[in-house]
Structures are given as structure tokens and as C-alpha cells.
Phi, psi and omega in degrees: 000132184301312183300317178301318178296319179294319176293320174300322179293326180291312186280337180290340181276351182254153174289142177098186184242133177239139175243137181227140170219125184234135180231119172278115188283346179278315182264339183083356180288149185227159175225136179225141169228117185055039190285345177249006177293155181271130179228156171292128183285332183053222185277004172289345174299339179293340177291304178295330178299314183284331176296316178301314179300309186290330174296322178289325178294316182296329180272004177078013183273341181223137175266119183296338178276000181293138180265142173246148184260131177289114179244170183297329180296339181276347192297134168211151184290329181275089185195151171275323182294341183303337179285346181273158181286147170305139181099351177290140183257143179226143175286154178298325177296321180288322180296324177293317179298313180295320185293337179259305184299315180259357184055039184290122183283329176291317176303317179297316183295325178294318177295317186294320176295323179289318182281326184094123182299320178296320181298316180298316182295323177298317178300314180300319178292322184292331176289337180118011176297135181255332177253089181225122182242139178275354180248329185240156180265080184234164181196190174215161184302318183299316183294319180295323175297321178302315182297324177290323175295320176296327177298319177294320178295322178298320180295323178290327183281322181232075187309314185295311185283322182295323182292333176292316182293313177299322177300316176298315179297331183272356184237028176300143179278354181257093186238034186255021178235261182302314184289331190310311184272000186269157177307141183298334183272003174275123182280132182225120174262122184205165179223126180265171174200140177231138171217082187309322181306331179249015181061037186259126176220117190237160169201135176229128188217160171249107184259122186271065176300140187300333182237331185229063179305150186208157171257133175225132180234122180234117177240155180212162175203153180061031179281173181276358179141174190294312184299318179291319180294321179295320182292325179293317177299317177300318180296314178298315181299314182297314182296322180295317180296319180294325179292320177297320175302318187291337181294337179242024184296130181238127176273141181231140179225155179229121186052040175087352182254133178306136180255103183278119177234151178286341174236114182286162174304153179225160173253124184225127184051039177066021174238143179274123178246140182237152178288114190291329184300319182288327177288322175299322181299315184284341176265004182057031177267147179269138182230136181228132180257119179258103185295320181305320186254359184055041181246147173248129179243122182246127183241124175234170182305323187246004181203158174232129188239135179234124175241147176233131183301131177089351183258136182273048176201154174225147178256116178252110193056250177244013182258134177268124181251127178277139180254153177276341178216136182284157172297145180229158169267129180216123184056033180079007181244150174275120182250127183240153178290143185301329178300323176300319179301316183295312187279337188250333185255018178054044184229143176271133180239133174235119180253124176252106186292323184293314181269354182055057178233142172246119178250119178252145176206150176292146183299131184106343178251358184287000000 
């Protein structure tokens, strides 16, 4: 497999051992490199810990407003809470939030003592975890990806509680690994972990690619240090994202000539969307983006078109045109359905589903 070979080439150039596990959520296919090797889990253990906690909350077994007391046995230097006095009380809800968003170790210790370490490990085994120790904080890339997949399933089963957990994971303050090289508008729920004594720097994430969402788990050990490991994880993350893009690659041409765009067409909700700016350029149409109103204004000699991101309608002169799919922002570009191009820009559109090609032509040239 091409992707596996490329990822192997990335990690073989670096000191230490890297483990990777990737799951394409659309096809169910997976790829693994050292996926069952044992790694220090570090703070990625907070993912199954919080999944265990939130499942109990969703089932009414735990009240999120219940307060726990900060005790000396919970203390660790890596914490926001350490500034507070012993005896301070925190709600379970707040401790969960802190343990993920800030990766707070005191918050984690308080939750772990409350839930019970053995109970958590039993839960991890019940989910299908294979590298689970009752004495050590260890895991493997495959297991961490499994816990993230189970988090998604939990969100589908318990939307209200699950959305809170995914929300915490999506708002981590530590975004210098998997998220760093990806487009800013791509939502990523993830959990990092560091354990410098073993040169361990981890990240496990759910990347909400618009068409090919995926789970990616990257663990490491015996690396040459934080900065090198971060760059390696970023390289892996970027290459995987590019590969997912290529699975839905669509070629676009105008009057028989390839139209080179920095953002290719995409398929969303079974509809083909194309980058409107590049089409306007070849049509000599003027395009203006109004950030305040999230509107795109296209001006042509005989018409004025107004689109709004997320709305299933466009105003052409004074006529409202209904769209089958609303315009979206993707990679910083406004993407519109090809039907809109055909009906509003005096352009003929031909979509070949088998070859994944969009052919545009001015009327009379089709």
C-alpha cells in the first residue's frame, strides 16, 4: 500500500519507534504500523478515563455536579489546580473538562481515585483493549484508536453527553501535533500525551474530514526529543490527510483545459461542490467576500448573484434560486454545488461519476 510505504519512510528517518493506526470511517479500512507495540500511554489515558466517566453520567450512575475534594495524594506539578489550596472542591464536570482541555493531572488523579483504577482498566478491556496493565500506564496505537472510535459511538448513542465529551476533545489547548498541519476549518477531537523519561510524545484524534473522516493514533518512544517528535507526528498527520483527500480527488476543466485550483472540487452529501472563485476568474466575473455577513457577491455584466454560506438559496438579480446543497467554506474557499454554476453562471456542467471529472464550458462550446 502506497500510504503505508510513505509513512514508513517518514518514521524510519527518525530516532526512536513510532506506532500508527489509521481507520477510514467511511470504508472501515485500517492501516497499522507497529500498531500492537507497547508504548507509554502518558496523558492519552485520559481519553478512555473520560469515556468511562461520561458513560456513567449518561446512564445516571454519576452526577456531574457532585463535588470532589482536592487532597494531597492528588498533587502533581503539571496542573492548573496546583495553585489552589488543599481541601478545595471541584465538580466532576469541571474536573473532566480540565483533564482534557488542559490535560490537568490533578484533575485526572481526582477522577481516577473516584472511579477506581481497576474499574477503568476493566472497562478498557471490555471495550476490546489488548494492551492493558493494572500496574503500568501502557497502551498501543490500535487500542487508542479503538477508544476514540468508541467515543464516537458513545456520541451517537448519547448525543447530549457525548457532544460534551467531543467538545472538550475538540478544544484542547495543545494543538501542535495532529492538528498543526491541517486546514484550520477542519474539526479535530484529540488527546495528546507526553512522557519525557521514555521519549514518548503521543496524539490520538478523530479528524472530521468533510468526506473521508478518520481516526488516527500516533504513539512514540525513545525519540530524540519533543520538537523532533512533534515534527514527525505533523508529517504523518499531513500525509494521511492528503491521502484522504486523494480518495475523493475530482478533476475539473473549463472549455477542455484543466482548471488548476488550490482547493479541488469535493463531494458533500452526495453533491459535487466546486470552488467558485476560480470559475469566476475564467468567466471574468468579479467576486467579493463579505466576511461580516458571510456572503459572496458575484457581479457579471447581466447579473448580480448573492450567496450566503450555509443557506440553500441564492439571489440572482431579484430572483431567489433554491440550491440542493448550501455553499460551504472549505480550506478557506467558498464551495458551491455544480448545479448552481450551471443555472446561475450561464455555464454548461457535465459530471462524470465514474471518472470523477467535472467539465465546465461556456454555452455554445459544450
